C-alpha positions, -999 to +999 in steps of 0.1 A: -493+762+200-463+779+215-455+750+238-451+726+208-429+751+189-405+752+218-403+716+228-409+695+197-382+694+170-403+678+142-434+701+140-451+679+114-446+647+133-478+643+152-512+658+158-527+667+192-557+646+201-589+667+197-597+666+234-564+681+246-570+718+243-605+717+260-590+695+288-562+720+294-588+749+297-609+728+320-579+719+342-571+756+345-606+765+356-607+736+381-573+745+396-584+782+399-617+772+416-599+748+440-574+775+449-601+801+457-622+776+477-592+765+497-596+739+525-590+702+521-594+703+483-566+727+480-544+707+503-551+675+483-544+693+450-510+706+463-500+672+476-508+657+442-489+686+425-459+678+447-460+641+439-463+648+402-434+673+405-412+647+422-418+622+394-411+649+367-380+660+385-365+625+389-378+609+358-382+635+330-380+610+302-408+589+317-429+621+318-421+628+282-430+593+271-463+594+291-472+628+278-465+620+242-486+588+244-514+606+261-515+638+240-506+629+204-523+608+177-489+593+165-467+594+196-439+575+179-435+604+153-428+630+181-392+641+187-387+662+218-361+689+220-334+676+244-329+710+260-365+707+272-353+681+298-339+710+319-372+728+317-392+697+327-369+691+357-372+728+367-410+726+365-409+695+387-386+712+412-409+742+414-439+719+420-421+701+448-410+734+463-445+748+463-460+717+478-433+715+505-438+752+513-475+748+517-470+717+539-446+736+561-469+767+563-498+745+572-478+728+599-469+761+614-505+771+617-514+742+639 
């Protein structure tokens, strides 16, 4: 997986849990469906995305610990690339920005 090659320093350290890849695909389908349906579901999803982004932006190490425990068979064997912290914070900032923009745009419509 490309993601693992970029963010994990010890590539033989841990194994992804078997449900992770199907869950990622399912999440993508769900997000796309909610996006195209719009309405309250989309607003709720964007609010959740913004809250998640705020946590990732402010507490990137907490995110890494949670993600490692959730995704890997042996989370203690995983070593993250320290440069990835900047990427994690950037992703969090983008999520917060998108949620705030959607909130502002929605307020302008009313």
